[in-house]
N, C-alpha and C positions, 0 to 999 in steps of 0.2 A: 660838351659835346657827352652826350650821353653813351655808354657802349654796352647798352644793353642790347642783345639780338633782337633785330627786326623780322616781323613776320608778315607775310603776303596778309590783306585782308579777305575774308571771305564773305559772300554772300549770306544772307540771312538761310536763302534755301540750302545752299550747299553746307554751312555749319548744321542745319537740322537734319540733313541727310547723314551728316557724319556720327552724328548723336546718334541717330537709329539704326546705322550699322552697327555701330559701338554697342547699342543694348542687344542686337541679334547674336553678334558675336558673344558677349558677354554672358547672355542666356544660355549659347551651347556648351560653354566653358563648364558652368554650373550644372547643367544636363547630364554630363556624362559621370560625376560621382555621383549624382543623384541616382542614376540608374545603375551604377556600380554596386552602390549600397543594398540594394533589392535582387542583384544578381547572385547564383540564378535562381529565378521562381518557375521554371521548368524542366523538364530534361533538356540534356544536350547532346545532340548527334556527335559521332565520332565517325567519320570516314576513313576506312581501311583498305589498302591495296591488298592485302592478303586475305584467301579464305578464310572460314572459321575453322577453329581447332589446332591452328597453327602457332608457332611461339609468340608472333607478334599479335595475334588475335588474346591470347592467354595475359599476355602482358597489358594489353589495354585493359581487358576486364579489371585483373588484380587492380590497376590504376581507378579505374573506374569505382570499385567496391570503397576504395577509400575516399574517393571523392564524394561519393553518396554519403557515407558516414559523419563527412565534415560540412555538408550543404544540405544535405536531406533532398538532394537531386540525382536522377541517374545519370549514366554516360551510356548511351544508346551505340552499340556497337553496328555500323553498317557496313558489310564487306562489298568492294566494287574491284575486282580483279582486274588486271590487264593492261597491255600498252605499256608495260616497265610502269605503271603509278599513274599512267595519263587518264585513265577513265578517272579514277579515285581524285586526282588532283581537278580535273575538269567539273566534276559533281561539285566538289567544296568551292571552286572558281565562281562559281554561278549562285552561290547561296547568299541568303541575306546575311551582312554582314554586323550581326548585333551579337555574337558570341555565343549564339546557340547551335551553331555548325562547327567543327573542326575537323581537321585534316590531320591523321597521324602521318607525317612523312619521313622522308630517309634522305640520306646522299644519292642515292640512285635514282628517285624521283625527283627530286629538285635541283640537283648540279649535272648527273650524267645523262638524264634521259632528254633535257632539253637541249643539251649541247652535241648529242649524239643522232636525233630522230629530228630530220627536218619536216615531219609530220606531227610534230608536237605544236599545239596552240594556248600554250600556258610557259610562264616562268615561277620563277622562285618570286619575282616582283610582284605577282598579283596576290601573293599573300603577307600577312604580317606573323612573323615567328612569336610565338606564345609562349613555350617552355621546351627547353630540351628535355630529355628520356635519360638516354643512353648512349654509349657509344661502344664498338664491337671491331677489333680487328682482324684482317685475313691472315693467313698464315700457308705456306705453301707446303704442300707436303707430297712425300712420294711412297712407293710401295717398300717393304721393308728391302728386298733385295735390288733396288734401283742403286748403280754403281756410283753415284754420288750422296755425297751427305750433307754436303754443305755449300755456299754459293760459291767458293774458289772451287770446288771439284765441278758443278754445275756447270759453270762459264767453262770451264776444258774441255769438257764433255760435249757442251752446246758447239764451241767454236771450231770441234773437230768435224761435228755433225751439224751443219747449219740447216734449221727448219726441220731437222728430222727427229728432234723429242718433242711431244706434244704435250699440253696441259689443258687440263680441262676448267672451263668457267661456267657460272651458273645463266650462261645465256649471251647474248651479243651486247655489249656496251653495260653489262654487269661490272659491281663493283670488283670480282675476280678478273674480269677480263682488262679492265684499266688497269688496276695492280700488275698483271700478266704485261702489257705493253711496257708501263715505267719501267719494271724489271730488265726487260730487254733492253731499254734506252740505255739506263744508267751501267748496264752492267756489259753492253757492248755486245750482246750475243742475239742470235735468232731462234725463237722457237714457234712452235705450232699452236696457236689457240683452239679448243674444241668447244663451241656451246652445247651445253646439257640443259633441259629444261627443269633448271631448280640444283640444290645440292646434293639431294639424296640419291637420284640418279647418276651423279658424278662418282661419288662416293662408292658407291658399288660398283662401277666399272674400276675404279681403282684400286676395290680390295680382291676382285676377279681377274685383275692382270691384263684389261684390255687398254689399261690408260696409265703411263707411268708417272704422271705427276700433275696435281691438281688442287686450286685455292679453296679453302675452307675455312668455315668459322670452327673454335676450339670445340663446342659443344658437339659439333657432328664426328669429329675424328678423334677426342681427347682418350675414349677407352680402347681403341683400335692401336692408337700411339702407346699407350700401358702396355696392349697384350702384345706388341711388339708386330704387329700386322704393319703398321705402317711408321713413317718416320719424319720429322719435322726437317727441311732444308732451312727454314728462317721465318720471322715472323714480322710482319709490317706494323710495326709500333715503335714507339720511343722507348720503351722500358721493356725487360721480357715479363712474360706471363708470371705470374705467382703460381700458377699450375704446372708450368714447366721450365723450373727455375734454373735448367741444364741449356735451357735452347736460345741460343743468342739472335738480336735482332738482325734484321738486315744493316740498320745502322752500325752496328758492331762490328759488322763483316764488310764493309768499306762503302756502303751505300748512302752518302750523306743524306738526311732529311727524307728518306724512305720509311714514312708512315702513312698508313691511309685511316683515319678514325672513320668507320663509318658509323655517322651519327642518325639517331632515331629521335622525333619530336614533334609537337603538336604547331599546328598553323591554324590562323583564321583567314578568313578572306578580307583583301585589302579593303580599308574604310571601316573595321572595326575599331570603335572609339577606343582611345587608349588607356581609358579607366578599366573598363570591360576585359582588355588583354592584361592589365596589372591584377585584377582580381583573380583572372583564371591561372594566370602564372604561380600567384601566391598558393593557390590551393591544391593546383599539379605539384610546386615544387613542395608542399606540407605532405603529401601523399608519398613523395619519392624519399622524403626523409622519414618515413614509417619504416621500423627495422623489417616487418614482415614484407613489405613491399619491395623493400631494397634487398632481401636475402632474396626475393623469386626471383628477381631481373638478375642478379650477381650468379647464380645457379644456370643461366643461360649463357654465363661466357661474358657477360658485357659489365661495362665499367657505367653506373650511375652517374650522370651529369647533371647537377643542378646549377641553374643559371638564371639570372635577369632575362628579359624578352631580349634587352638591347645586346647582352653579352651573347646571349643565342645568336643573334644576327650577327655578331661580329666573328663568332666562330664559325659561322656557316660561310661568311665571306672570305676568310682566310684562308680557308681549306680549299674552299675553290680555287683561289689563285695561285693555290699551290700545285694543283693538279691540270690546270689549265693548259699547260704545255702539251702533255700528254694527250688531253682531251682533243686539243686543235689538230695533232697529228692523225691521232684515231679515227678522227670524223672524217679526214680525208680519205682515209683508207676505206672505211665502211660506205663511201659515197661513191667510189671508182666503180 
């Protein structure tokens, strides 16, 4: 008796339909590499959530210049500010998934805003991560005359005066707002979050004495720290900043895992062919590895992040999981 596996007999019509289906699938699989070989053959639009002239706009243009040098095609920057990134995200979500429209996204747009704003009708699942750009970490700063200089002293002060010490954020649901909520939970303290319309006005109030504490980026406060007008309570990063070698991280001060890498990167609408995503990833990473592009990004206090599309996707998901408990609690508070 034969031990060969037995297969059901197919009708002629069924067999023919399967052959045709396989042919269509095969032609589709061959089509993506073919299109990728010619990609790009026209300018690529990059939708940005920030207005023109800022750091993110300048960063995108520097990368775009190198992209053009490598491909012969421009990256055209289109600013769509508003809605915590929602306006830009929705504009990109509805674009053709052909690689010619990219979204310049970040942690706030893709992780924080969808979790904290019930009016948002998009999620990270509506996009394909194309390439990372960089990460930047927030730090908690205080006026030079603030009576605490580290986490231990801040915790003692805050426990003696619950909710009486305020800290500035860059708006409701921003990275600094989440950082502050996470710090309160892990340190067992109660502070008061004060939302500002951006980082600049918050730093102005810090320097003017209207605000005791604030979450900031290194470029915004580095000179003020150097001049002795502000001091750093702690850095929400895995390791110390090279620019502030004497300033400990919050992890060093006892808050296990307290690091918030605020990442930036490029996304394409869901459905963009994998071969096109791979081609974009290669060209963007090539730009990031160019010395003058890397130095321009690092001048802004950021760390360049060169990853494959799948590595970038994993990085996004891993960081979302880390801050999800804080987002869940913060969302309940915001919606009360």
